[in-house]
N, C-alpha and C positions, 0 to 999 in steps of 0.2 A: 502492500500498498503507499502510495507517494506522501511523502511528509508534508506537514503544514506550515506555512512561512505566517508566523504574526508578529504585529508588536503591539505590546502589551502597554496600556494606558496607565499612566500615570495620575493617579486621582485624588483630586484636592478636596473631598468629600462634600461638593456644593452640591445640590439637588436641584431640581430642573422643574418646568412647570410640567403639568398633567393635561394630557389630552382627554382623560376619562371624566372625572371628578372637576375639572375645569376651577380649580381650586385659587385663589388670587393670589397665596404665597408659593412660590415654589415647595415642591411638596413630592416630588417623584425622584427615589433613589435607586439608582442600578448601576451594577457592575458590566463594564463594558472592554473589549478588543477590536480591533484593527486587523482584520485577515487579508493578507494577501493571494494566498492561494490554499483551498484547501480541498481534500478528494468528498466525493457526496457520502461516502461510508464514514469519514470522520464527522463530517457534519449531521450525521444523523444521530449519531452516538452524542453530540452536542445539545440537539433539541432534546433528545430523551434525558438530558438533566436540566432542563429548564430552559438554554439558552434559544434566543430567536436573532433574526438580523435583520439591517435596516442597511439596503445596499451592501458593502465591504464593512461595514460595523454590525460587530454582535455585542448582543446587551443582555442581562440577567437582572430582573428583579431582586432587591434586597428586600426579601421575604416581609423581614422584622419591621422594617421603617418604612418601606414604601407606603405611602396616601393609597394608593389600590392595588392589592396585592393579586398576582397574575400567575393562573396555573396553567400550564401547556394542557392543552385537552386535543384528544384527537377521536376518528370516529373510526369502528371497525368496516369498513366499505364493503366487505362479501356479505356481513351479518345487518346491514341496514335495510329496514322496512320504512318505506316512505309513509307518510302519514296522507289523510285524505285530502289536508291543506297543500303538503308537497305537490301533491299530484294536480292540485286544482291550479297550483301556481305554472306548473310545465304544461296547463292546457292552455294560458294564456298568450302562449307562442304563436298556434294557429288563428286565434281573433288577432294579434300582431301583423301577421301576415296580411291579413284579407282585410284591415284597415276599421275593424270590427270593436278594437280594443278602447273604451273610452279615455282621453286623456285628462289628466290630473293635473290641475295647476301646478305651476313648481312650486309655490309658496306651502303647499301640503302635502308633500312627497315625504313620506316616514318608512323609510323600507330599512329595518333595522340591519340589513345583511349590507349596506354600505358602509357600516361602522367593523365589517366582520375583521377585518385585517387591521391588525393594530396599529393605532397613532403612532405615527413615526417623528412628527415634529419636534414633540418633548425629546425622543430619543437622539435625534439629533444635534438637540439644542445640548445634551449632556455628553455628547461623546469627549470632552474633555474635562471630564468629572475624574477625581481620586479612583484609583484603584485598592482599594480595601478590601479585607476580611470582612465578607458579609456578617453583620450583626442580626442576626436571626435569632429572633426570640418565640419560639413556637407556643403555642397555647396548651396547656395540660388538660386534657381531654380525656372523658375516658365513657363506658357505655352507661353507668348508672346517668349522671348528668346529663346524656344525650338520653335516655329515655325519659327522663324528667320532663324533659321541655318538649318532646315529640311523643304523645301517647300514641298507639297504635290505632288508625283511622277506625272508629264504628260504620256498620254499615250504612248508617240515616245520614253519616258525611257523603256519601257517595252519591244521595239522590239530589233532585233536581230542590230550589229552595223553594221549600215547601213553610208556611208559619204553623205554629205549632197547634193543637186541635184542628187544622185543616188539611190533612194528608188526603190522598186522593184515595179512591176506592182500592185500585191496584195494590197501592202499599198498604193498606191495611190488612189482605191477604198475603203482605210478608214478601211482596214481588218489588222491583224497581217500579217506577212512574214510567209511563211510556211517553217513548223521548225518539220524534222522528228520527230515520236515518236515513243520511243520504243515499240514493238508489244506484250502485253502482250497475255499469253495464253487463251483458254478457261476454265472458272471454276478455273481460278486462284486465290488463297486463298489471302483475304487481311484483315484479320485478323493475329497480331502478334503470335498468340499462332498458329494457323494453320499454318502457314509458317515455324515456329521452327520444329512443329510436321512433316510435310510433307519433310523439310530437313535430320531430323533424324531419319524416318522410314527406309529408305535404308540400312544406314550406321549400324542402331542397331541390324535389320537383320542379316547383315552380321557379325556381332560381331567385330566390327572395333573400335566402340567410343561407348563410355561410357559415363555418367557424373554421379557424385556423390556429394550429399550433408552431412555432415558429422560436426559434432559439432568442434569447433576450439582445436584441438592438437597437440600436438609435432610430427610429424611423416619425417622419415629419406627423403624420397623421395620429402618432399615437401621445406626443407631446403634444399635440393642439387637444385634444380630448382632456389631455391631463390638466391643461389649465384649465378648460371648461370647466372639470370636475374641481380642482381645488379653489377658483373664484366664487362658485356659485353656492359648495354644498361645502366646504370649511373657512368659506369667507375671505380667502390670503387674498392681497393683494399682486395684481396681474405681474406689475414692475418687479417684485420680486422671485415672480417664477421661472428663471432661466433656464436654459437649454442645460448647463452644465450641472444642476440643482437637479433635474429630471434623469442625468445620465447617472448621474451619482446615486441617486434612490432607489431608482426602476431596473434600470438599466443593469450598471456595473453589479458582478457579483464574483466572490470567491469561489465558488464553484465551479471545479476543474468538469470542463464538458466530456463526457465519455460516448463518443461513438456508438449506436447498436452494433455495429460489426465489432466492436471491444469487447464486447460483454461475451465471456465464457459461455459456451454451449450448456453447460453441467448448472449456471441461472436460468437459462431460460425452459419454457413451459411445451406452449403451442401457441402457432397462429391461429387467428378466428375468421370465421369465415365471412366475406366482406358483408352479406346480407345482416348480420347479425354484431356487427362492428360498428361503434362510436368511433374508433379510429383504428387504423387500417393496421399499422405496424409501431412499434414500442420505437421512441424517437431517443432514448439514452437518458443518460443522466446527467441533470445539469440545471440551467435556469432557462426558462420558457416565458412565453406570452401567448397568453390564449386569447385571440382576436375575435370577437363578433362582429358580423355584418348584416345589415338589412339595406335592402335594396342597393348593396353594394358600399354603403355607407358603415364606417366602424362606429359602434354604438357602444362596445364594453370592451375590457381590456382587464383578464386576471394574469398576475405577476404569479409565477409556479416555480418550485423549487421540486424537479423531480428526483426522488432519492431507493436508495437499495430496498426501502420498507417500508416507504410513503410516497404521499403528493403533499407537499407543504404550502399552502395558502400564505402569499405576501402580501400582498396587496389588490387590491379590486378598484376599475375605475369606470363609470357609464357616461352618457351624455344626458344631463339634466336639464339640457335646453329644449329636449326632446319629449311632450308630455307624455307620448304613449309609450317612450322607453319608460318613464319615469312608473307608470299604471303596469307595466309589467314586470315588476320587482325583478330586477334583472340579476339584483345580489344573489336573490335565492334561488332564479333558475344557475345561476352559475355554477353553484353551490352544490346544486342536486347534478349539475352536469358534471364536474370535477369529481363527483364522488361518485358517480357511475363509470367514469375514465380512469377510475382508480381499481375500480373492480375488472376492471377489464383488463388492467396493466397487470392484475394479480394472477390471471390466467397467461399471461405471455410470461413471467420475471417470476422465479421462485423468491419466497419470502415477502413480498412488496402484498400488502395485506391493507393499510390504514390512511385514512386522510385526515393529515391535521389543520386544524381551522384558527392557530395562532394562539394566543391566550385567552383564557376562560375568566372572566372578572366577577366575581357575584357580587361584590358590593358597588356593580355598575349595574341597574338595573336595565340599560340598553345592550350589555354583554350577554346576559343570561339565556336570550335566543338559542344559543349555542348549544345547548344544554338538549334541548328540544331534538336534535339530531339525533337519534338512540339506533344501537347501544355505542354511548358515549365514555370515555374515561379520562378522569385529570389526574397528572400525576405529581405524583408527592415530593415538595419540594427539599423532604429531609431524605428519604431513604432512595428516593427517586425509583419508587414502583406506580403503577397503574392499577387506579379502582375507580368501579363506575360510580358514575357522574351523580345517582340518585340518592346511594349512600353520603356520599361527600357533600351533597347540598343541604342534609338535613344539619351535620356538622359546622358546614360555614354560615346557616344560620345562624350560631350561635358565637362563634370565633371566628371572627375576622382572618386569622391567619390560625391554621394549624397541621398536626404531619397528619397527612390522610390515613397513612398505614397502620396507624392506634387504631383505626376503624376495625380492626381483626385482630387487636391483641387481648390477649387477655389482663384485664384492670390491674390485677394483684401478681401478675408473672414477674419475676427477680429478673429474666434476662431484657428488658426491656430497657434501653437506655434512655435517659434522662431526655427530655425534650428539647433543653437547650446544648445539649451535647454534642460535638463536633468531630465525632470520631470515625463515622461512617462517610467514606467517598466512593464508594462504588466497588466494583469486581476486585480490584485489586485494593484492598484497604490499607489506607496508611494510619498508624496506630494514633498517634497525639499530632497537632501542630507543633509540639517542641522535637518531634522525631525530624524535623526538618533541618536538615543543614547542609552544608556543601559535600558532605560525603554520602549522603542519602540523594542527593540531587545533583550529584557529580555524572551521572549517565547522558542528563538533558543536553540538547543539542542548541547549540546558541550562534548566532548569527553577527560577528562583529568584524569590522575592517574588512569586508569583502570573502570572508570565509566562515565557513562553517566547523566547528570545533565541539567539542566539550567540555560542558562545565568547570570540569576538576582537572583542564588543563589549561585553564586562564589563570594569569596572573594570583599572587596569592593577596596582592592588595586588593582583589576585586572590590567593589562597593559595595557595603552592608545594605542601602537602598535597594539594590539591582536583585541582591539574594530576597531581601524581604518581598517583593514583587514575583518574585518566581514562587514563593510561597503560598502568597494569597491565590496564585491563579493557580495553581496543583489543586489547590483546595477547592476550586470552584467547579474544574474542568473533571478531576479526577488524574490518578496517576496513568492509566492506560492510554490515557487519549494525551497526555502531556508527554510521554516518551515520543508521542510520533509527529511533534510538535519541533519546528526549528525557532527558537524565542530570538527575535529583532531586539537588541539592547540599545540598538540608537534612540528607540521612544520618539522619533520625528513623526510630527502633525502629518497626515496623507497628504497634505499638498505639496511637500516637500521631497516624499518617496518618488523613486519614478514609478510609471505607471504599470499595475500588473500584466502581465502576459499570460490573457487565458487562452486555453485551448479551443478555437473553433473550430465550426466545419472549413473544409476547402472551399465548399463552394455553397451560394445560397441554398436554403433548401426548407420545406414547410409539409406539414401533415392538412388537407383539407378535406371537409367533409361538407 
């Protein structure tokens, strides 16, 4: 596996503004690093430890101190069962193509999926923040207190709202009150792939709709759409939206592109028949733009990282100046389509199973919709284990920050470490932070004065500050990942570094449906 080259950010400890709670004072705390080159496999393991990226900047919330604790959320695409609301959202495509979808005014558009991919304005602002050991103070929780706050629901809690003493005739017989259920057409598809294929079949035949998956490169039409979205939705000033910012935010990626021909045969499964495929061939690993066209006009773009075990949503933009596009709820449609695409990728590449939806922020009501995609799991920020979102939500109703893995531990089990303990860092655990010294870290690779060398081979007068930065970094990423990294000791901001040379296809190519 190829090594990762990064520059560890010196941390001054200053918080940044929060894009979720919109607090008046800077209150968002995160650790971060600039990544120059990273293999898709290494980045997969980083997001499985709570990291996310904005361009080439990777960040991880300081859960104990940040205003809005963010938990990594993933959806099992293979087991995903679309709800009636999901199916209804997909069916809007037919109305959109035929022009029968009513257009909502721009001012009342409220598509929760437009905030699906996490706010990055504050992340970019915090890129120069201090890099210190996370000050995580996890909530102490056990089953007793959880059950005392959330008693099991009684049968009556699932009934319609009926006043006491005014139960319906059916409820007196011990049955559920009659509720009209929407009629499902005979032979209606229930699989998300079949639902997407059926919705797009007519639109594609009329040549009014197409979707392209292309490597992330700068294109004028995508930049124009980005400016529209940021000015109308996020109220950014147009003069501040320069091409260089767009390039840095949604085009530049540290993930090394892997062409599908370079993927070993033992990782491949089989190709899908054309009539049953959302996408014909696996595009490879790396960063891509999924572009949606209506009547040959670009109306939406998803930025996606395709990784060995998942498809990770980075950001989503759409054209808010077109009322029918707003009525389409493009954010919902794109998420469902990406889930379907992930499910088909799982039939092509062994081990690729999950759709990552960014961060789940329980304290922000607008971000809770992600839990409606089931079965979803949240990542425990302490033990880096995955747990059903339904159980985690009950715990997070009580405590803003919690070690989610404690849900499945006996409250009196003596082997459970204290929640404020900092001794567990992954598969290759490091005993304590005091065990970090030059001897234990000596095998780490560093880049200094144009050469790659081992830390133990540096002069004895190496700065204590550098050593402390490496200690903090290893605590955040885990020793197994740290051993694959080449650490940049120059600590220069990205503007002063040479531009990264990412592996790209030799000729332009795309996948169109």
